[in-house]
N, C-alpha and C positions, 0 to 999 in steps of 0.2 A: 894719593890720599888714601890710607886703608879703610875698609868698612867699619872696623871697629871704632875708628874715631868719629863715625857718622852718628846722629841721631836718629832715634826711631823713625821719623819722620822722613828722613832720607833714606834710611835701610831700607821700608817697603818699596820703595822705588828702584832702587840701583841694584839690590841682590837678585839671584837667580836670572843673570843676562848671558849671553852669550861673548866671549872674548871680542875685545873691540878692535878688529883686524878690519882692512879695508873691503867692504864686499858683505861683511858679514851683519845679519839681520839684527834688528834692534830687541826684537823679542826672542824669548827661548823659543827653541822650535818643538812642532807637535810631534811627537815620534808616534806613528801606528804602526808596529809592526810585532809579531809575535815570538820571533825568533832572530839571530844575530850570526853573521859570519864566526865561524870557529876561530879561539884564542884571543878574542878580546875580555875586556873586563865583565863582560855579561853574554851569554850565549840563548837565555830565553827571558821573557818578558814577565814570568813571575816571580824572576829574583829582580830586575832592575830596569828601569826605563829612564833615558835622559829627560824627559818631563817630570818625572818625579823627582830626580835629583836637583833641579832647578827649583822645584818647590820646598824642597827639602833644605836647600842650603839657605834659602830667605828664612823661611820660618824657624830654623835652628838658630840663625845668629839673632833674631828678634829675641828669643826666648834666653840664649846664651846657653845653648848646647847644641845636641845633634838630634836632628827629626828624621820620622819615619812616617809615611803619610799612608794610609788604611781607605780600603773602600766604603766604610762610612764612622760616623761616632761609635756606634756599636762595636765594628768591628776592633777599633781600637781599645773599648771598654775590654771585650773579650779578649784581646790578646794581653792584657797589661792582668786581667784576672787569672788567666794561664799560669800565671809565675807563683800562684798561692797552692805550695804541697795540697796534696789529696788531705782532706778531714781539717786542713789550715784556717784559724780564723781571721776574719775580716771586718776590722772594726771600722763603721760608716755613718756619717750624720743620720738622724732620723729624717732630715729632708734633704735631697737630692736628686737629681735626676731619675725619673721613675723608669727609663729602660733599665739604667743602673741596678737599681734597687729590685728590679725586676727579674733580672739574670742571676744575682745573689740569692734571690730566694728561691728561683728556681733551684739554682746549685746545692742549695743548701736541702732543701726537700729532700736529693738524694743521697745525701749525705757529703757530697764534694767538697763544701764548705762550710763552718760554721759563722754565721752574722751575726755580729752583736754591734748593736744602736746604739748612737747617745748622742747630744748636745755637744756641738764642737766647741760651743764658749766656755764649755765647763771643762777646764783644763784638769782637774783633778777627776772628775769619770773620764774622762778618755785616758790618762794614764794608769787607771784603775782596770779598764778595758783591754790595753795594750798586753797585760802579762800573757805570755804565750801567743801572742798574737803575728800573725804572717805579713797582714798588710794593713796598713792606716788609708783610707780614702778619703778625700777631702773634698769639699766645693767652699771657694770663699769668692764672693757671697753665694750661697746654697740656693736650689732651685726646688722651690719658689719664693721660699721666706726669707732670703737675702740676708742670713746671718751671715756675720764675716769672723771669722778664725785669727787666729794670732798663729800663721804659718812657721814663724821660725821654732816658736816655741813646741808646737805639737809634733814639727819634724824632729827635733832635738831628742824628745822622748821618745819618738819611733825608733829613733836610731840607737838610743841605749838599750831598749829591748831587743832589736835585732829585726825591728819589721821593715818591710817595704813602704815609702810612702808616694801614694799617688797624690796629686792635683788635679783636677779638672778645670782647667782656667778658661773655659768656654767664656764666661759671663765677663770677666774682667779684660782677657786678652794679653798678651805681652807688651803692650806699649802702658796698661795700668800697673800690672803688678808680672814679675818674674819670679815664680816659685822654687826655680833651682838654686836661685840665690839665698833664698830663704831654708836650701837645706832639704827641700823635695828631692826623692829620686827618679819620679817621671811626672811629667806633665801630660796631661790630655787635652786635647780640641776637637769638638764636633765643628770641623771646618766649615762644615755645611752654614754655621750661623754667622758672625762676624769678619771671620778669614776672607770668606769668600763673598758674604755680604749682598748677593742679588736674588737670593731662593730660589737656585736655579742649579745647584749641585747638591749631591748627596757625598762626604767624604768625611774623613777622620783622620788624626794626628797621633804622636807621639814623641816626645821629646826627653832625651837622656843627657846626663850632664858629661863635657867633654873631659872625663876623666876616665882612669883605668876600670872604676868600679861602675861607672856610667857605660863605656863602651862593653863591658859583660853584659847587662842590662837588655843593653841595644841589640847584643848579638841575639840573645835570647828571643827579644820581641820580634826581630827579623825573622828568625828561624819558624815562630808562631804565625807569621805573615806568608812566608812561602810556603811552607806545609798545609797550613790552614787555608789558604787560597783565596785570603781577605785584601784581594790586592784593587789598587785604585785605577779607573780606567785612564788613560792617559787624557781624554778630550775635559772629563771632569778635573782632574789635575792641574792642565792647563788654565781653564774656568778661574781655578781658584787661585792661581797665581795672577791673573788677570785682577781680579777681586781684591788680593792684599795690597794690588799697589795705592788703591784709595782709601784701606783701611784706615790711615791717620786721620784725612778730612773727614771721612764718614764718622768715626766715632766722636770727632769732636763735635761734632756738628749735633749728632743723637744725644752725647752728655750735655750739650749745653742746652737742648731743648727739656731734655728729661729734668734737670735742675731746677728748671724753671716750671715744669709742670709739676713735680714733686711740692714745690713751696706752694703752689697753688690749691693742690688736692688739701694740703694739710688744713683740717678746718673747713673742707668744703661741705656743705650740709647732707651731702649726697654720699659722703665717705666716712665709715667709723674709724676705720686705722688706714694711715696712710704707711707705706715701709719703702726707704729707699736708702741705702749704704753710703749714701755721698761721692759715691765714683759710677762712672757707667752709666748704660741707658737703658736698663731694667727697673720698674718700680711695681710695686704690687700693693693693690688697695682691697678693704673689705669695704661692702656696700651693705645699709643697712636692708631688708626684707628678706636676708637668705640665699639661698641656691636660686630661684626663680627669678627674683630681683637683678642678680646677676647678671642672669643668662640675657633677661631683657637689655641690661644696659650694654652688654657686647654685641647685642644682636640691632641694637636701635642706633650704633655710629655708620656714619655713612665713608668716612676719611679713614677711619682706623679700619684693619682689616680684621675681620674676624675668625682667627686660624691659629694653627697650634704651634708654632715655630715661633723663631724670634729673632734678632739679629741682621734682617735686610733693611733695605734702605725705605721701607715703607713700615709705616706702625702697627704693630699689632695688639689685639687684645684678646682674651681668653679664661674663663675660668675653669682653674686647673681640676677642679672636684669631679669635672665631667668623665676623667679618667679612670677606668676602675683602678690601674695601678698606683695612681696617686695614695700618698699616705693619709690615714684617717686624721691625722692631726694638723693636716693643711686646712682651712676653715673654707666650709662648702661654699661662704661667698666671696672667696678670693678671686682676684681679678689680678693676673697678670698682666704688666703693660710691657712691652718691647717697644720703645719710643725711637721712632727712624728719622728721617733727615728732612721731613717736610717743613712748612714754615707753622713756627711754634704757634701762632696764632691761628691759625686754620686748626692745627690739633686740638688745640684749648677749646674753641668755641665748638668742634664737635663734639667732644668728651664731656664739655659740662653741660650740653644738652642732653645728651644720653643719660648723665647723672640725676639731672631735674625732671626728666621726664619719670 
């Protein structure tokens, strides 16, 4: 049976393994070596590592392309942005991961790029902003406002204007959407989040299409990784591959929990507005009483973890505007909820008590 015929639930388990020969290990090897014997496929660990290859094979297959692993999500962001020529314009949503927007703002301050912010759900505004742009940066859903974009329509617009399209697929994961199939050129992941899934790894990845154009982009991104030194540690990559094995069951449970909690939060007396895109395991709520009330809710939970990340097995809660880089259009009283895999009734009891308090 070929891997292409397998469902995603089976691929996360089956891919990135050693050949099935007698005596071989079931798991991919953890390769600790900085250098290799001459005349092989790799001569130095900044260029390649068998542990990277195993993870890249698995993620690439899940996304339907060819993957590159990076030292962090921001290293992957930086590599993707490096494709923009000096002074080129980048079209980016008003709401996006604040590390991405902070990097773009820093580059814009020196004239390295021009930033054009848009509402990604307003296709006419995106099309107008794309005139002369070098890159269209998308998140769907956006962080933390959970706006959902029409990736197929927007990537088609970018293709018409000659802009490279990048989609951060961290929230959705390739089990929910595969942006390459919608015409996106580069898919980005903070592997730290759902892919590794246990809040113990810092890692990033980029995936390009298995086409001639995709191979050219991948080569440029690989050069950025090698020359920029943004290489992943073998231990982190091995842990991410191990975490990937349970992605399907983790996301299935977390999504079921999120759907139930989103339904209960809609109309809750301690919630002004509840946002849930209908898929995935991220919810955003606005609470009455402003920033101070939101902070009190986050601090009052005992099962939910008051922390800044997402995508782990544990449920996490945070007021996003506590970070200076968060856009001012994000409400001060907005809490982002990353729903984990705990018992949903325990999660509800803890959250409901904090909201009513």
